PQR file of N, CA, C, O and H, with PARSE charges and radii, in Angstrom:
ATOM      1  N   UNK A   1     211.273 114.685 342.132 -0.4000 1.5000
ATOM      2  CA  UNK A   1     211.044 114.625 340.716 -0.0000 2.0000
ATOM      3  C   UNK A   1     210.080 113.289 340.118  0.5500 1.7000
ATOM      4  O   UNK A   1     210.569 112.199 339.819 -0.5500 1.4000
ATOM      5  N   UNK A   2     208.973 113.548 340.043 -0.4000 1.5000
ATOM      6  CA  UNK A   2     208.365 112.145 339.590 -0.0000 2.0000
ATOM      7  C   UNK A   2     208.996 111.439 338.312  0.5500 1.7000
ATOM      8  O   UNK A   2     209.435 112.088 337.363 -0.5500 1.4000
ATOM      9  H   UNK A   2     208.576 114.433 340.286  0.4000 1.0000
ATOM     10  N   UNK A   3     209.000 110.451 338.356 -0.4000 1.5000
ATOM     11  CA  UNK A   3     209.733 109.822 336.771 -0.0000 2.0000
ATOM     12  C   UNK A   3     208.568 108.652 336.372  0.5500 1.7000
ATOM     13  O   UNK A   3     207.879 107.966 337.128 -0.5500 1.4000
ATOM     14  H   UNK A   3     208.643 109.923 339.127  0.4000 1.0000
ATOM     15  N   UNK A   4     208.613 108.689 335.054 -0.4000 1.5000
ATOM     16  CA  UNK A   4     207.560 107.998 334.341 -0.0000 2.0000
ATOM     17  C   UNK A   4     208.399 106.576 334.398  0.5500 1.7000
ATOM     18  O   UNK A   4     209.628 106.516 334.350 -0.5500 1.4000
ATOM     19  H   UNK A   4     209.173 109.246 334.440  0.4000 1.0000
ATOM     20  N   UNK A   5     207.492 105.416 334.510 -0.4000 1.5000
ATOM     21  CA  UNK A   5     207.969 104.174 334.462 -0.0000 2.0000
ATOM     22  C   UNK A   5     208.466 104.024 333.161  0.5500 1.7000
ATOM     23  O   UNK A   5     207.856 104.300 332.128 -0.5500 1.4000
ATOM     24  H   UNK A   5     206.494 105.464 334.549  0.4000 1.0000
ATOM     25  N   UNK A   6     209.889 103.461 333.282 -0.4000 1.5000
ATOM     26  CA  UNK A   6     210.396 103.205 331.887 -0.0000 2.0000
ATOM     27  C   UNK A   6     211.422 101.905 332.060  0.5500 1.7000
ATOM     28  O   UNK A   6     212.057 101.813 333.111 -0.5500 1.4000
ATOM     29  H   UNK A   6     210.385 103.237 334.121  0.4000 1.0000
ATOM     30  N   UNK A   7     211.564 100.991 331.110 -0.4000 1.5000
ATOM     31  CA  UNK A   7     212.322 100.030 330.997 -0.0000 2.0000
ATOM     32  C   UNK A   7     213.733 100.021 331.365  0.5500 1.7000
ATOM     33  O   UNK A   7     214.309  99.071 331.894 -0.5500 1.4000
ATOM     34  H   UNK A   7     211.048 101.066 330.257  0.4000 1.0000
ATOM     35  N   UNK A   8     214.338 101.331 330.999 -0.4000 1.5000
ATOM     36  CA  UNK A   8     215.674 101.685 331.488 -0.0000 2.0000
ATOM     37  C   UNK A   8     215.653 102.938 332.210  0.5500 1.7000
ATOM     38  O   UNK A   8     216.145 103.872 331.577 -0.5500 1.4000
ATOM     39  H   UNK A   8     213.870 102.104 330.569  0.4000 1.0000
ATOM     40  N   UNK A   9     215.220 103.207 333.351 -0.4000 1.5000
ATOM     41  CA  UNK A   9     215.208 104.484 334.162 -0.0000 2.0000
ATOM     42  C   UNK A   9     216.696 104.891 334.374  0.5500 1.7000
ATOM     43  O   UNK A   9     216.964 106.092 334.368 -0.5500 1.4000
ATOM     44  H   UNK A   9     214.821 102.448 333.865  0.4000 1.0000
ATOM     45  N   UNK A  10     217.662 103.989 334.558 -0.4000 1.5000
ATOM     46  CA  UNK A  10     219.048 104.289 334.759 -0.0000 2.0000
ATOM     47  C   UNK A  10     219.655 104.690 333.650  0.5500 1.7000
ATOM     48  O   UNK A  10     220.683 105.338 333.843 -0.5500 1.4000
ATOM     49  H   UNK A  10     217.444 103.013 334.564  0.4000 1.0000
ATOM     50  N   UNK A  11     219.291 104.478 332.370 -0.4000 1.5000
ATOM     51  CA  UNK A  11     219.980 105.130 331.145 -0.0000 2.0000
ATOM     52  C   UNK A  11     219.264 106.450 331.069  0.5500 1.7000
ATOM     53  O   UNK A  11     219.869 107.363 330.507 -0.5500 1.4000
ATOM     54  H   UNK A  11     218.456 103.951 332.213  0.4000 1.0000
ATOM     55  N   UNK A  12     218.348 106.630 331.436 -0.4000 1.5000
ATOM     56  CA  UNK A  12     217.641 108.085 331.211 -0.0000 2.0000
ATOM     57  C   UNK A  12     218.357 108.922 332.297  0.5500 1.7000
ATOM     58  O   UNK A  12     218.746 110.064 332.054 -0.5500 1.4000
ATOM     59  H   UNK A  12     217.856 105.888 331.893  0.4000 1.0000
ATOM     60  N   UNK A  13     218.524 108.325 333.506 -0.4000 1.5000
ATOM     61  CA  UNK A  13     219.197 109.323 334.392 -0.0000 2.0000
ATOM     62  C   UNK A  13     220.681 109.596 334.115  0.5500 1.7000
ATOM     63  O   UNK A  13     221.209 110.634 334.513 -0.5500 1.4000
ATOM     64  H   UNK A  13     218.209 107.397 333.703  0.4000 1.0000
ATOM     65  N   UNK A  14     221.277 108.758 333.503 -0.4000 1.5000
ATOM     66  CA  UNK A  14     222.554 109.059 332.996 -0.0000 2.0000
ATOM     67  C   UNK A  14     222.826 110.174 331.800  0.5500 1.7000
ATOM     68  O   UNK A  14     223.697 111.042 331.752 -0.5500 1.4000
ATOM     69  H   UNK A  14     220.848 107.915 333.179  0.4000 1.0000
ATOM     70  N   UNK A  15     221.798 109.856 330.867 -0.4000 1.5000
ATOM     71  CA  UNK A  15     221.605 110.738 329.779 -0.0000 2.0000
ATOM     72  C   UNK A  15     221.464 112.332 330.245  0.5500 1.7000
ATOM     73  O   UNK A  15     222.182 113.228 329.803 -0.5500 1.4000
ATOM     74  H   UNK A  15     221.090 109.151 330.906  0.4000 1.0000
ATOM     75  N   UNK A  16     220.357 112.522 331.263 -0.4000 1.5000
ATOM     76  CA  UNK A  16     220.024 113.651 331.507 -0.0000 2.0000
ATOM     77  C   UNK A  16     220.775 114.300 332.849  0.5500 1.7000
ATOM     78  O   UNK A  16     220.337 115.302 333.413 -0.5500 1.4000
ATOM     79  H   UNK A  16     219.773 111.794 331.622  0.4000 1.0000
ATOM     80  N   UNK A  17     221.790 113.690 333.211 -0.4000 1.5000
ATOM     81  CA  UNK A  17     222.740 113.804 334.264 -0.0000 2.0000
ATOM     82  C   UNK A  17     223.503 115.361 333.936  0.5500 1.7000
ATOM     83  O   UNK A  17     224.056 115.562 332.855 -0.5500 1.4000
ATOM     84  H   UNK A  17     222.146 112.876 332.752  0.4000 1.0000
ATOM     85  N   UNK A  18     223.449 116.295 334.906 -0.4000 1.5000
ATOM     86  CA  UNK A  18     223.698 117.475 334.351 -0.0000 2.0000
ATOM     87  C   UNK A  18     225.172 117.671 333.962  0.5500 1.7000
ATOM     88  O   UNK A  18     225.429 118.588 333.182 -0.5500 1.4000
ATOM     89  H   UNK A  18     223.000 116.132 335.785  0.4000 1.0000
ATOM     90  N   UNK A  19     226.213 116.858 334.452 -0.4000 1.5000
ATOM     91  CA  UNK A  19     227.641 116.937 334.038 -0.0000 2.0000
ATOM     92  C   UNK A  19     227.741 116.325 332.577  0.5500 1.7000
ATOM     93  O   UNK A  19     228.564 116.782 331.784 -0.5500 1.4000
ATOM     94  H   UNK A  19     226.004 116.113 335.085  0.4000 1.0000
ATOM     95  N   UNK A  20     226.788 115.160 332.192 -0.4000 1.5000
ATOM     96  CA  UNK A  20     226.673 114.695 330.838 -0.0000 2.0000
ATOM     97  C   UNK A  20     226.196 115.759 329.847  0.5500 1.7000
ATOM     98  O   UNK A  20     226.620 115.970 328.711 -0.5500 1.4000
ATOM     99  H   UNK A  20     226.119 114.790 332.836  0.4000 1.0000
ATOM    100  N   UNK A  21     225.173 116.417 330.554 -0.4000 1.5000
ATOM    101  CA  UNK A  21     224.554 117.406 329.337 -0.0000 2.0000
ATOM    102  C   UNK A  21     225.407 118.615 329.007  0.5500 1.7000
ATOM    103  O   UNK A  21     225.427 119.204 327.926 -0.5500 1.4000
ATOM    104  H   UNK A  21     224.829 116.246 331.477  0.4000 1.0000
ATOM    105  N   UNK A  22     226.096 118.895 330.071 -0.4000 1.5000
ATOM    106  CA  UNK A  22     227.046 120.056 330.027 -0.0000 2.0000
ATOM    107  C   UNK A  22     228.200 119.561 329.207  0.5500 1.7000
ATOM    108  O   UNK A  22     228.559 120.419 328.402 -0.5500 1.4000
ATOM    109  H   UNK A  22     226.080 118.417 330.949  0.4000 1.0000
ATOM    110  N   UNK A  23     228.849 118.527 329.157 -0.4000 1.5000
ATOM    111  CA  UNK A  23     229.899 117.984 328.353 -0.0000 2.0000
ATOM    112  C   UNK A  23     229.438 117.934 326.650  0.5500 1.7000
ATOM    113  O   UNK A  23     230.110 118.384 325.722 -0.5500 1.4000
ATOM    114  H   UNK A  23     228.557 117.830 329.812  0.4000 1.0000
ATOM    115  N   UNK A  24     228.344 117.377 326.570 -0.4000 1.5000
ATOM    116  CA  UNK A  24     227.673 117.236 325.190 -0.0000 2.0000
ATOM    117  C   UNK A  24     227.594 118.848 324.628  0.5500 1.7000
ATOM    118  O   UNK A  24     227.927 119.136 323.478 -0.5500 1.4000
ATOM    119  H   UNK A  24     227.798 117.011 327.324  0.4000 1.0000
ATOM    120  N   UNK A  25     227.186 119.681 325.446 -0.4000 1.5000
ATOM    121  CA  UNK A  25     226.936 120.985 324.944 -0.0000 2.0000
ATOM    122  C   UNK A  25     228.440 121.581 324.507  0.5500 1.7000
ATOM    123  O   UNK A  25     228.702 122.222 323.489 -0.5500 1.4000
ATOM    124  H   UNK A  25     226.915 119.447 326.380  0.4000 1.0000
ATOM    125  N   UNK A  26     229.463 121.127 325.719 -0.4000 1.5000
ATOM    126  CA  UNK A  26     230.801 121.815 325.450 -0.0000 2.0000
ATOM    127  C   UNK A  26     231.094 121.083 324.154  0.5500 1.7000
ATOM    128  O   UNK A  26     231.221 121.849 323.200 -0.5500 1.4000
ATOM    129  H   UNK A  26     229.250 120.607 326.546  0.4000 1.0000
ATOM    130  N   UNK A  27     231.244 119.697 323.857 -0.4000 1.5000
ATOM    131  CA  UNK A  27     231.492 119.346 322.585 -0.0000 2.0000
ATOM    132  C   UNK A  27     231.173 119.752 321.371  0.5500 1.7000
ATOM    133  O   UNK A  27     231.881 119.632 320.371 -0.5500 1.4000
ATOM    134  H   UNK A  27     231.141 119.074 324.633  0.4000 1.0000
ATOM    135  N   UNK A  28     229.718 120.416 321.458 -0.4000 1.5000
ATOM    136  CA  UNK A  28     229.114 120.953 320.371 -0.0000 2.0000
ATOM    137  C   UNK A  28     229.717 122.320 320.069  0.5500 1.7000
ATOM    138  O   UNK A  28     230.001 122.649 318.918 -0.5500 1.4000
ATOM    139  H   UNK A  28     229.143 120.513 322.270  0.4000 1.0000
ATOM    140  N   UNK A  29     229.912 123.123 321.145 -0.4000 1.5000
ATOM    141  CA  UNK A  29     230.843 124.226 320.873 -0.0000 2.0000
ATOM    142  C   UNK A  29     231.991 124.034 320.639  0.5500 1.7000
ATOM    143  O   UNK A  29     232.366 124.849 319.797 -0.5500 1.4000
ATOM    144  H   UNK A  29     229.681 122.856 322.080  0.4000 1.0000
ATOM    145  N   UNK A  30     232.866 123.289 320.984 -0.4000 1.5000
ATOM    146  CA  UNK A  30     234.151 123.206 320.782 -0.0000 2.0000
ATOM    147  C   UNK A  30     234.163 122.693 318.894  0.5500 1.7000
ATOM    148  O   UNK A  30     234.866 123.138 317.987 -0.5500 1.4000
ATOM    149  H   UNK A  30     232.561 122.627 321.669  0.4000 1.0000
ATOM    150  N   UNK A  31     233.406 121.937 318.871 -0.4000 1.5000
ATOM    151  CA  UNK A  31     233.231 121.455 317.084 -0.0000 2.0000
ATOM    152  C   UNK A  31     232.704 122.728 316.301  0.5500 1.7000
ATOM    153  O   UNK A  31     232.480 122.725 315.090 -0.5500 1.4000
ATOM    154  H   UNK A  31     232.834 121.576 319.607  0.4000 1.0000
ATOM    155  N   UNK A  32     232.541 123.764 317.098 -0.4000 1.5000
ATOM    156  CA  UNK A  32     231.936 125.013 316.321 -0.0000 2.0000
ATOM    157  C   UNK A  32     230.456 124.712 315.521  0.5500 1.7000
ATOM    158  O   UNK A  32     230.249 125.088 314.367 -0.5500 1.4000
ATOM    159  H   UNK A  32     232.722 123.766 318.082  0.4000 1.0000
ATOM    160  N   UNK A  33     229.548 124.027 316.282 -0.4000 1.5000
ATOM    161  CA  UNK A  33     228.484 123.714 315.917 -0.0000 2.0000
ATOM    162  C   UNK A  33     227.976 124.937 315.120  0.5500 1.7000
ATOM    163  O   UNK A  33     228.337 126.088 315.367 -0.5500 1.4000
ATOM    164  H   UNK A  33     229.716 123.721 317.219  0.4000 1.0000
ATOM    165  N   UNK A  34     227.105 124.591 314.141 -0.4000 1.5000
ATOM    166  CA  UNK A  34     226.621 125.320 313.129 -0.0000 2.0000
ATOM    167  C   UNK A  34     225.087 125.780 313.102  0.5500 1.7000
ATOM    168  O   UNK A  34     224.391 124.868 313.551 -0.5500 1.4000
ATOM    169  H   UNK A  34     226.812 123.656 313.941  0.4000 1.0000
ATOM    170  N   UNK A  35     224.360 126.855 312.736 -0.4000 1.5000
ATOM    171  CA  UNK A  35     222.987 126.687 312.961 -0.0000 2.0000
ATOM    172  C   UNK A  35     222.549 125.709 311.919  0.5500 1.7000
ATOM    173  O   UNK A  35     223.197 125.413 310.915 -0.5500 1.4000
ATOM    174  H   UNK A  35     224.925 127.595 312.371  0.4000 1.0000
ATOM    175  N   UNK A  36     221.262 125.192 312.299 -0.4000 1.5000
ATOM    176  CA  UNK A  36     220.650 124.179 311.380 -0.0000 2.0000
ATOM    177  C   UNK A  36     219.541 124.934 310.739  0.5500 1.7000
ATOM    178  O   UNK A  36     219.706 126.089 310.349 -0.5500 1.4000
ATOM    179  H   UNK A  36     220.735 125.433 313.114  0.4000 1.0000
ATOM    180  N   UNK A  37     218.478 124.336 310.631 -0.4000 1.5000
ATOM    181  CA  UNK A  37     217.344 124.898 309.527 -0.0000 2.0000
ATOM    182  C   UNK A  37     216.824 126.302 310.233  0.5500 1.7000
ATOM    183  O   UNK A  37     216.656 127.298 309.530 -0.5500 1.4000
ATOM    184  H   UNK A  37     218.344 123.397 310.947  0.4000 1.0000
ATOM    185  N   UNK A  38     216.577 126.330 311.667 -0.4000 1.5000
ATOM    186  CA  UNK A  38     215.963 127.153 312.380 -0.0000 2.0000
ATOM    187  C   UNK A  38     216.942 128.529 312.468  0.5500 1.7000
ATOM    188  O   UNK A  38     216.526 129.656 312.735 -0.5500 1.4000
ATOM    189  H   UNK A  38     216.714 125.521 312.238  0.4000 1.0000
ATOM    190  N   UNK A  39     218.127 128.218 312.223 -0.4000 1.5000
ATOM    191  CA  UNK A  39     219.347 129.425 312.266 -0.0000 2.0000
ATOM    192  C   UNK A  39     219.749 129.777 313.782  0.5500 1.7000
ATOM    193  O   UNK A  39     220.443 130.771 313.998 -0.5500 1.4000
ATOM    194  H   UNK A  39     218.465 127.302 312.007  0.4000 1.0000
ATOM    195  N   UNK A  40     219.348 129.032 314.726 -0.4000 1.5000
ATOM    196  CA  UNK A  40     219.789 129.407 315.973 -0.0000 2.0000
ATOM    197  C   UNK A  40     221.343 128.999 316.290  0.5500 1.7000
ATOM    198  O   UNK A  40     221.722 127.863 316.007 -0.5500 1.4000
ATOM    199  H   UNK A  40     218.785 128.224 314.550  0.4000 1.0000
ATOM    200  N   UNK A  41     222.253 129.971 316.897 -0.4000 1.5000
ATOM    201  CA  UNK A  41     223.431 129.568 317.100 -0.0000 2.0000
ATOM    202  C   UNK A  41     223.655 128.995 318.243  0.5500 1.7000
ATOM    203  O   UNK A  41     222.833 128.988 319.160 -0.5500 1.4000
ATOM    204  H   UNK A  41     221.945 130.895 317.126  0.4000 1.0000
ATOM    205  N   UNK A  42     224.852 128.433 318.290 -0.4000 1.5000
ATOM    206  CA  UNK A  42     225.321 127.748 319.347 -0.0000 2.0000
ATOM    207  C   UNK A  42     225.123 128.668 320.939  0.5500 1.7000
ATOM    208  O   UNK A  42     224.653 128.208 321.980 -0.5500 1.4000
ATOM    209  H   UNK A  42     225.519 128.439 317.545  0.4000 1.0000
ATOM    210  N   UNK A  43     225.494 129.658 320.770 -0.4000 1.5000
ATOM    211  CA  UNK A  43     225.385 130.874 321.705 -0.0000 2.0000
ATOM    212  C   UNK A  43     223.858 130.941 322.266  0.5500 1.7000
ATOM    213  O   UNK A  43     223.549 130.873 323.455 -0.5500 1.4000
ATOM    214  H   UNK A  43     225.876 130.031 319.924  0.4000 1.0000
ATOM    215  N   UNK A  44     222.948 131.092 321.145 -0.4000 1.5000
ATOM    216  CA  UNK A  44     221.755 131.142 321.169 -0.0000 2.0000
ATOM    217  C   UNK A  44     220.954 130.202 322.056  0.5500 1.7000
ATOM    218  O   UNK A  44     220.216 130.506 322.994 -0.5500 1.4000
ATOM    219  H   UNK A  44     223.198 131.148 320.179  0.4000 1.0000
ATOM    220  N   UNK A  45     221.290 128.823 321.502 -0.4000 1.5000
ATOM    221  CA  UNK A  45     221.051 127.757 322.365 -0.0000 2.0000
ATOM    222  C   UNK A  45     221.318 127.603 323.595  0.5500 1.7000
ATOM    223  O   UNK A  45     220.498 127.113 324.372 -0.5500 1.4000
ATOM    224  H   UNK A  45     221.889 128.576 320.740  0.4000 1.0000
ATOM    225  N   UNK A  46     222.670 128.055 324.005 -0.4000 1.5000
ATOM    226  CA  UNK A  46     223.077 127.948 325.385 -0.0000 2.0000
ATOM    227  C   UNK A  46     222.177 128.584 326.293  0.5500 1.7000
ATOM    228  O   UNK A  46     221.727 128.159 327.358 -0.5500 1.4000
ATOM    229  H   UNK A  46     223.336 128.453 323.374  0.4000 1.0000
ATOM    230  N   UNK A  47     221.964 129.785 325.645 -0.4000 1.5000
ATOM    231  CA  UNK A  47     221.156 130.799 326.775 -0.0000 2.0000
ATOM    232  C   UNK A  47     219.564 130.305 327.035  0.5500 1.7000
ATOM    233  O   UNK A  47     218.973 130.406 328.110 -0.5500 1.4000
ATOM    234  H   UNK A  47     222.330 130.130 324.781  0.4000 1.0000
ATOM    235  N   UNK A  48     219.032 129.763 325.825 -0.4000 1.5000
ATOM    236  CA  UNK A  48     217.820 129.130 326.034 -0.0000 2.0000
ATOM    237  C   UNK A  48     217.862 127.890 327.053  0.5500 1.7000
ATOM    238  O   UNK A  48     217.128 127.760 328.033 -0.5500 1.4000
ATOM    239  H   UNK A  48     219.511 129.680 324.952  0.4000 1.0000
ATOM    240  N   UNK A  49     218.895 126.980 326.618 -0.4000 1.5000
ATOM    241  CA  UNK A  49     219.053 125.801 327.663 -0.0000 2.0000
ATOM    242  C   UNK A  49     219.310 126.210 329.203  0.5500 1.7000
ATOM    243  O   UNK A  49     218.888 125.578 330.171 -0.5500 1.4000
ATOM    244  H   UNK A  49     219.491 127.086 325.822  0.4000 1.0000
ATOM    245  N   UNK A  50     220.021 127.297 329.240 -0.4000 1.5000
ATOM    246  CA  UNK A  50     220.183 127.770 330.751 -0.0000 2.0000
ATOM    247  C   UNK A  50     218.830 128.150 331.385  0.5500 1.7000
ATOM    248  O   UNK A  50     218.574 127.900 332.563 -0.5500 1.4000
ATOM    249  H   UNK A  50     220.364 127.811 328.453  0.4000 1.0000
ATOM    250  N   UNK A  51     217.974 128.766 330.542 -0.4000 1.5000
ATOM    251  CA  UNK A  51     216.643 129.333 331.140 -0.0000 2.0000
ATOM    252  C   UNK A  51     215.602 127.899 331.093  0.5500 1.7000
ATOM    253  O   UNK A  51     214.654 127.792 331.872 -0.5500 1.4000
ATOM    254  H   UNK A  51     218.182 128.969 329.585  0.4000 1.0000
ATOM    255  N   UNK A  52     215.830 127.189 330.402 -0.4000 1.5000
ATOM    256  CA  UNK A  52     214.651 126.060 330.074 -0.0000 2.0000
ATOM    257  C   UNK A  52     215.226 124.625 330.658  0.5500 1.7000
ATOM    258  O   UNK A  52     214.542 123.608 330.780 -0.5500 1.4000
ATOM    259  H   UNK A  52     216.600 127.276 329.770  0.4000 1.0000
ATOM    260  N   UNK A  53     216.422 124.733 330.946 -0.4000 1.5000
ATOM    261  CA  UNK A  53     216.786 123.189 330.933 -0.0000 2.0000
ATOM    262  C   UNK A  53     216.102 122.288 332.074  0.5500 1.7000
ATOM    263  O   UNK A  53     215.769 121.123 331.859 -0.5500 1.4000
ATOM    264  H   UNK A  53     216.978 125.558 330.848  0.4000 1.0000
ATOM    265  N   UNK A  54     215.946 122.854 333.149 -0.4000 1.5000
ATOM    266  CA  UNK A  54     215.031 122.093 334.273 -0.0000 2.0000
ATOM    267  C   UNK A  54     213.749 121.708 333.920  0.5500 1.7000
ATOM    268  O   UNK A  54     213.328 120.572 334.140 -0.5500 1.4000
ATOM    269  H   UNK A  54     216.217 123.801 333.323  0.4000 1.0000
ATOM    270  N   UNK A  55     213.162 122.499 333.437 -0.4000 1.5000
ATOM    271  CA  UNK A  55     211.842 122.499 332.917 -0.0000 2.0000
ATOM    272  C   UNK A  55     211.805 121.151 331.834  0.5500 1.7000
ATOM    273  O   UNK A  55     210.991 120.237 331.964 -0.5500 1.4000
ATOM    274  H   UNK A  55     213.504 123.421 333.259  0.4000 1.0000
ATOM    275  N   UNK A  56     212.685 121.199 330.911 -0.4000 1.5000
ATOM    276  CA  UNK A  56     212.668 120.327 329.978 -0.0000 2.0000
ATOM    277  C   UNK A  56     212.994 118.933 330.534  0.5500 1.7000
ATOM    278  O   UNK A  56     212.327 117.939 330.247 -0.5500 1.4000
ATOM    279  H   UNK A  56     213.346 121.941 330.806  0.4000 1.0000
ATOM    280  N   UNK A  57     213.914 118.924 331.235 -0.4000 1.5000
ATOM    281  CA  UNK A  57     214.448 117.598 331.918 -0.0000 2.0000
ATOM    282  C   UNK A  57     213.289 116.995 332.724  0.5500 1.7000
ATOM    283  O   UNK A  57     213.053 115.802 332.528 -0.5500 1.4000
ATOM    284  H   UNK A  57     214.455 119.732 331.468  0.4000 1.0000
ATOM    285  N   UNK A  58     212.407 117.784 333.757 -0.4000 1.5000
ATOM    286  CA  UNK A  58     211.071 117.468 334.311 -0.0000 2.0000
ATOM    287  C   UNK A  58     210.141 116.679 333.314  0.5500 1.7000
ATOM    288  O   UNK A  58     209.558 115.633 333.599 -0.5500 1.4000
ATOM    289  H   UNK A  58     212.599 118.752 333.916  0.4000 1.0000
ATOM    290  N   UNK A  59     210.094 117.270 332.216 -0.4000 1.5000
ATOM    291  CA  UNK A  59     208.932 116.980 331.240 -0.0000 2.0000
ATOM    292  C   UNK A  59     209.489 115.478 330.492  0.5500 1.7000
ATOM    293  O   UNK A  59     208.669 114.614 330.184 -0.5500 1.4000
ATOM    294  H   UNK A  59     210.568 118.120 331.984  0.4000 1.0000
ATOM    295  N   UNK A  60     210.836 115.313 330.271 -0.4000 1.5000
ATOM    296  CA  UNK A  60     211.346 114.196 329.636 -0.0000 2.0000
ATOM    297  C   UNK A  60     211.264 113.182 330.683  0.5500 1.7000
ATOM    298  O   UNK A  60     211.162 112.047 330.218 -0.5500 1.4000
ATOM    299  H   UNK A  60     211.502 116.015 330.522  0.4000 1.0000
ATOM    300  N   UNK A  61     211.279 113.257 332.075 -0.4000 1.5000
ATOM    301  CA  UNK A  61     211.029 112.373 333.052 -0.0000 2.0000
ATOM    302  C   UNK A  61     209.790 111.890 333.262  0.5500 1.7000
ATOM    303  O   UNK A  61     209.657 110.697 333.533 -0.5500 1.4000
ATOM    304  H   UNK A  61     211.362 114.179 332.453  0.4000 1.0000
ATOM    305  N   UNK A  62     208.729 112.708 333.174 -0.4000 1.5000
ATOM    306  CA  UNK A  62     207.374 112.624 333.221 -0.0000 2.0000
ATOM    307  C   UNK A  62     207.024 111.798 331.989  0.5500 1.7000
ATOM    308  O   UNK A  62     206.104 110.982 332.034 -0.5500 1.4000
ATOM    309  H   UNK A  62     208.837 113.678 332.954  0.4000 1.0000
ATOM    310  N   UNK A  63     207.770 112.007 330.857 -0.4000 1.5000
ATOM    311  CA  UNK A  63     207.157 111.324 329.566 -0.0000 2.0000
ATOM    312  C   UNK A  63     206.090 112.397 328.636  0.5500 1.7000
ATOM    313  O   UNK A  63     205.269 112.123 327.760 -0.5500 1.4000
ATOM    314  H   UNK A  63     208.517 112.671 330.821  0.4000 1.0000
ATOM    315  N   UNK A  64     206.483 113.671 329.224 -0.4000 1.5000
ATOM    316  CA  UNK A  64     205.301 114.713 328.443 -0.0000 2.0000
ATOM    317  C   UNK A  64     206.243 115.647 327.706  0.5500 1.7000
ATOM    318  O   UNK A  64     205.799 116.784 327.548 -0.5500 1.4000
ATOM    319  H   UNK A  64     207.149 113.894 329.936  0.4000 1.0000
ATOM    320  N   UNK A  65     207.377 115.414 327.253 -0.4000 1.5000
ATOM    321  CA  UNK A  65     208.280 116.435 326.550 -0.0000 2.0000
ATOM    322  C   UNK A  65     208.108 116.210 325.094  0.5500 1.7000
ATOM    323  O   UNK A  65     208.597 115.201 324.583 -0.5500 1.4000
ATOM    324  H   UNK A  65     207.738 114.490 327.381  0.4000 1.0000
ATOM    325  N   UNK A  66     207.337 117.224 324.268 -0.4000 1.5000
ATOM    326  CA  UNK A  66     207.373 117.273 322.961 -0.0000 2.0000
ATOM    327  C   UNK A  66     208.022 118.459 322.378  0.5500 1.7000
ATOM    328  O   UNK A  66     207.492 119.570 322.385 -0.5500 1.4000
ATOM    329  H   UNK A  66     206.941 118.042 324.683  0.4000 1.0000
ATOM    330  N   UNK A  67     209.291 118.180 321.822 -0.4000 1.5000
ATOM    331  CA  UNK A  67     210.226 119.226 321.466 -0.0000 2.0000
ATOM    332  C   UNK A  67     209.381 120.340 320.506  0.5500 1.7000
ATOM    333  O   UNK A  67     208.608 119.925 319.642 -0.5500 1.4000
ATOM    334  H   UNK A  67     209.722 117.278 321.816  0.4000 1.0000
ATOM    335  N   UNK A  68     209.587 121.741 320.723 -0.4000 1.5000
ATOM    336  CA  UNK A  68     209.266 122.647 319.589 -0.0000 2.0000
ATOM    337  C   UNK A  68     210.434 122.985 318.910  0.5500 1.7000
ATOM    338  O   UNK A  68     211.549 122.754 319.379 -0.5500 1.4000
ATOM    339  H   UNK A  68     210.215 122.077 321.425  0.4000 1.0000
ATOM    340  N   UNK A  69     210.229 123.566 317.735 -0.4000 1.5000
ATOM    341  CA  UNK A  69     211.295 123.992 317.190 -0.0000 2.0000
ATOM    342  C   UNK A  69     211.821 125.090 317.682  0.5500 1.7000
ATOM    343  O   UNK A  69     210.978 125.958 317.909 -0.5500 1.4000
ATOM    344  H   UNK A  69     209.324 123.753 317.353  0.4000 1.0000
ATOM    345  N   UNK A  70     213.184 125.440 317.995 -0.4000 1.5000
ATOM    346  CA  UNK A  70     213.704 126.688 318.748 -0.0000 2.0000
ATOM    347  C   UNK A  70     213.112 127.953 317.782  0.5500 1.7000
ATOM    348  O   UNK A  70     212.847 129.066 318.236 -0.5500 1.4000
ATOM    349  H   UNK A  70     213.869 124.735 317.811  0.4000 1.0000
ATOM    350  N   UNK A  71     212.988 127.638 316.642 -0.4000 1.5000
ATOM    351  CA  UNK A  71     212.449 128.879 315.724 -0.0000 2.0000
ATOM    352  C   UNK A  71     211.319 129.252 316.462  0.5500 1.7000
ATOM    353  O   UNK A  71     211.449 130.369 316.963 -0.5500 1.4000
ATOM    354  H   UNK A  71     213.203 126.734 316.273  0.4000 1.0000
ATOM    355  N   UNK A  72     210.089 128.609 316.737 -0.4000 1.5000
ATOM    356  CA  UNK A  72     208.829 128.737 317.128 -0.0000 2.0000
ATOM    357  C   UNK A  72     208.961 129.533 318.316  0.5500 1.7000
ATOM    358  O   UNK A  72     208.203 130.496 318.435 -0.5500 1.4000
ATOM    359  H   UNK A  72     209.984 127.701 316.329  0.4000 1.0000
ATOM    360  N   UNK A  73     209.962 129.238 319.386 -0.4000 1.5000
ATOM    361  CA  UNK A  73     210.255 129.761 320.680 -0.0000 2.0000
ATOM    362  C   UNK A  73     210.908 130.968 320.323  0.5500 1.7000
ATOM    363  O   UNK A  73     210.724 131.895 321.112 -0.5500 1.4000
ATOM    364  H   UNK A  73     210.578 128.456 319.290  0.4000 1.0000
ATOM    365  N   UNK A  74     211.725 131.229 319.197 -0.4000 1.5000
ATOM    366  CA  UNK A  74     212.598 132.311 319.182 -0.0000 2.0000
ATOM    367  C   UNK A  74     211.633 133.496 318.770  0.5500 1.7000
ATOM    368  O   UNK A  74     211.641 134.613 319.288 -0.5500 1.4000
ATOM    369  H   UNK A  74     211.875 130.476 318.556  0.4000 1.0000
ATOM    370  N   UNK A  75     210.735 133.035 317.676 -0.4000 1.5000
ATOM    371  CA  UNK A  75     209.996 134.111 317.188 -0.0000 2.0000
ATOM    372  C   UNK A  75     208.865 134.557 317.980  0.5500 1.7000
ATOM    373  O   UNK A  75     208.238 135.506 317.508 -0.5500 1.4000
ATOM    374  H   UNK A  75     210.728 132.128 317.255  0.4000 1.0000
ATOM    375  N   UNK A  76     208.443 134.039 319.162 -0.4000 1.5000
ATOM    376  CA  UNK A  76     207.517 134.263 320.068 -0.0000 2.0000
ATOM    377  C   UNK A  76     208.212 135.480 321.106  0.5500 1.7000
ATOM    378  O   UNK A  76     207.569 136.236 321.834 -0.5500 1.4000
ATOM    379  H   UNK A  76     208.952 133.268 319.545  0.4000 1.0000
ATOM    380  N   UNK A  77     209.474 135.442 320.972 -0.4000 1.5000
ATOM    381  CA  UNK A  77     210.142 136.346 322.010 -0.0000 2.0000
ATOM    382  C   UNK A  77     209.939 137.880 321.642  0.5500 1.7000
ATOM    383  O   UNK A  77     210.410 138.756 322.368 -0.5500 1.4000
ATOM    384  H   UNK A  77     209.997 134.828 320.380  0.4000 1.0000
TER
END
């Protein structure tokens, strides 16, 4: 995986480490995360992330990730 030059690449690796991401998602789920403006539930975002996590991570490493709203992705389905 090609990584963009960064002042703190080690920090980015720690943030994007699979166990760290899973732990963060589990905390949101345990806290009964509520839908925000786009109305997507924790379960729906979980499914979205399972399908798209690797592609998102690769774009972040390359410095090419621009988040779309989940609503936009959801409406296209």
